[in-house]
Each structure stands twice: as structure tokens, then as C-alpha cells.
C-alpha positions in Angstrom: 94.8 123.0 106.1 98.0 124.6 104.5 97.4 126.7 101.2 101.3 126.7 100.6 104.0 124.3 101.5 108.1 123.4 100.8 108.3 119.4 100.3 111.6 118.0 101.1 112.2 114.6 100.0 115.1 111.8 99.6 114.9 110.8 95.9 116.9 107.4 97.1 114.5 107.3 100.1 112.6 103.6 100.0 115.0 101.9 97.8 114.8 104.8 95.1 110.7 104.7 94.9 110.3 108.1 96.8 110.6 110.1 93.5 108.0 108.0 92.0 105.8 108.4 94.7 106.4 112.2 94.8 105.4 112.4 91.2 102.6 110.0 90.9 100.9 110.8 94.5 101.9 113.4 96.7 102.4 116.2 94.2 99.0 115.7 92.0 97.1 115.2 95.6 98.7 118.4 96.8 97.7 120.1 93.7 94.5 118.8 93.4 93.6 120.3 96.9 94.8 123.8 95.8 98.1 123.7 97.9 100.9 125.7 96.2 104.2 123.3 96.6 108.0 124.0 96.2 110.1 121.2 96.0 113.6 120.4 97.2 115.3 117.4 97.1 118.3 116.1 99.4 121.6 115.8 97.7 123.8 113.7 100.0 124.0 112.4 103.7 123.6 115.4 106.1 121.9 117.7 103.6 118.5 117.4 105.3 119.8 119.2 108.2 121.1 122.0 106.2 117.9 122.4 104.7 115.9 122.2 107.7 118.0 125.0 108.9 118.4 127.2 106.1 115.0 127.0 103.8 113.1 130.1 103.4 110.0 129.2 105.0 108.6 132.7 105.4 106.1 132.1 102.6 104.6 128.9 103.3 102.4 127.1 105.6 103.8 124.0 105.9 107.1 122.0 105.9 106.7 118.6 104.3 109.3 115.8 104.8 109.1 112.8 102.6 111.3 110.0 103.1 112.4 107.6 105.9 113.2 108.1 109.4 116.6 109.3 108.5 115.3 112.0 106.3 112.8 113.2 108.8 115.4 113.0 111.5 117.8 115.2 109.5 115.6 117.6 108.2 113.8 118.2 111.8 117.3 118.5 113.4 118.0 121.6 111.2 114.3 122.8 111.6 114.6 122.8 115.3 117.5 124.7 115.5 116.6 127.7 113.5 116.5 130.9 115.3 114.1 133.0 113.1 110.8 131.4 114.7 109.8 129.3 111.9 109.7 126.2 114.2 106.9 128.0 116.3 105.1 129.1 113.0 105.4 126.3 110.6 103.4 123.0 110.9 105.7 120.0 109.9 104.0 117.0 107.7 105.7 113.7 107.3 105.3 111.4 104.3 106.5 107.9 105.0 108.8 106.9 101.7 111.5 105.1 103.1 112.5 101.5 103.8 111.4 100.8 107.2 109.3 103.7 108.1 109.5 102.8 112.0 108.4 106.5 113.1 105.2 105.9 111.2 104.8 102.2 112.5 105.9 102.4 115.9 104.8 106.1 116.9 101.8 106.6 115.1 100.6 103.1 114.2 100.4 103.4 110.5 101.8 100.4 108.6 104.2 101.8 106.1 106.9 99.4 104.5 106.6 96.8 101.6 103.1 97.0 99.7 101.6 99.4 102.5 104.1 102.4 101.3 101.7 103.6 98.6 98.6 103.4 100.9 100.8 105.3 103.8 102.1 107.9 101.6 98.2 108.7 100.4 96.9 108.5 103.8 99.4 111.1 105.0 98.9 113.3 102.0 95.0 113.3 103.0 95.7 113.9 106.6 98.1 117.0 105.3 95.1 118.2 103.1 92.6 117.7 105.8 94.8 119.8 108.2 95.0 117.1 110.5 97.8 117.6 113.0 99.0 116.5 116.5 101.9 117.6 118.9 104.7 115.1 119.2 107.8 115.1 121.7 110.7 116.3 120.9 114.1 115.4 122.7 117.4 117.2 122.6 120.8 115.8 123.2 123.8 117.8 123.8 126.8 116.1 123.7 130.6 116.3 122.5 131.3 115.4 119.0 134.0 113.0 117.6 136.0 116.5 117.0 135.8 117.4 120.6 133.3 120.3 120.0 129.8 120.8 121.3 127.2 118.8 119.3 123.5 119.1 119.6 120.8 116.8 117.9 117.2 116.7 117.9 115.1 113.6 117.7 111.3 112.7 117.6 112.2 109.0 117.0 114.8 106.6 118.6 118.1 107.8 119.8 120.7 104.9 120.1 124.3 104.4 120.9 126.7 101.5 120.8 125.1 98.3 119.4 122.3 100.0 117.6 124.1 102.2 115.4 126.7 99.8 114.6 124.2 97.2 113.5 122.2 99.7 111.7 125.4 100.8 109.6 126.0 97.0 108.8 122.4 96.8 107.7 122.6 99.7 105.5 125.6 98.9 103.8 124.2 94.9 103.0 120.9 96.5 102.1 122.5 97.2 98.7 124.0 93.6 97.9 
């Protein structure tokens, strides 16, 4: 089990419930378990990539990511591009606090949307506190970006092109209506 952790979360995640979940469930449970926690929040789209790549992880055992699939994907993309060895020595924990949480539902088999979010958050923190972990596959995609420059992305969830991302973009815009 970790003795120290850095928690990155998206305060707008899960229809803006992530901050409340962090303060009422996650941080109290981690503190109760004696885990020293430093907190960083994402400030804008893409910020998770920057945080994953640049946060000082030399004094923590675990990098905890709380949010939805997008936050997890961003932080991991930055984390896996580090060249300081942090990816080899730091355990990553995911706490589902997004809207859909497809990674938790489809890959790990944990219902984590709607009324089940609180229970899923609690279960994820209990797994972290208990030191339970597992290896997961990661895919790296090397491509050409829209600017013509080489672009590399890492993912542990789905990768889509064409209709999927377009439909997702429309759904995101309409979610706030």
C-alpha cells in the first residue's frame, strides 16, 4: 500500500461532482489510512497531459487520477511520456468520478455511473489503501498531427477515429443543455 500519493483530479468531472467526492470520500479515506496526499487539479482541457509529464513524483509512491475517462487518458498520456523513470517506479491508481466512466465499467467490470459513482469511488479508494493493483495493457499511437508534426498518444482505454470522436464531441456539447 502507498504511504504517500499525489492526487490529480478534474474538478469539473462527473458534472462537477468530483470536487465534492474528493473532499467527502477520497481525501478522508486516504487520511484515515495514513496516506500523505498532495492534490493538484486540472485547470483546462489538455492540462492533465502537462501534469502527468511534469509533476514531481520523486517523493510519492502513487499517482492517483480522479475523474472520467478523459482525465485518466490525459494524465496517463503525459505520465507515460516521461523520461525520468517515474513510470517504472510509481503505481497509478484510478478513482472514477466522471460522467460515463467507461474504463471502470467495460474494462474492470465496476458499475461507475449515476447512483453507483459514490460506491465506485469508495471501492477504488479501498483498493488503493489495500495495495491492490494489476497490470493493464497500454497502446501507443504514433501519427502525424493536424499541424503536420509527429504526434504520439498513449491510451489504456479506447482509441477512435472518424465517427466515434465526432459523435462524442456532439454529445459533450449537448450535455450542458
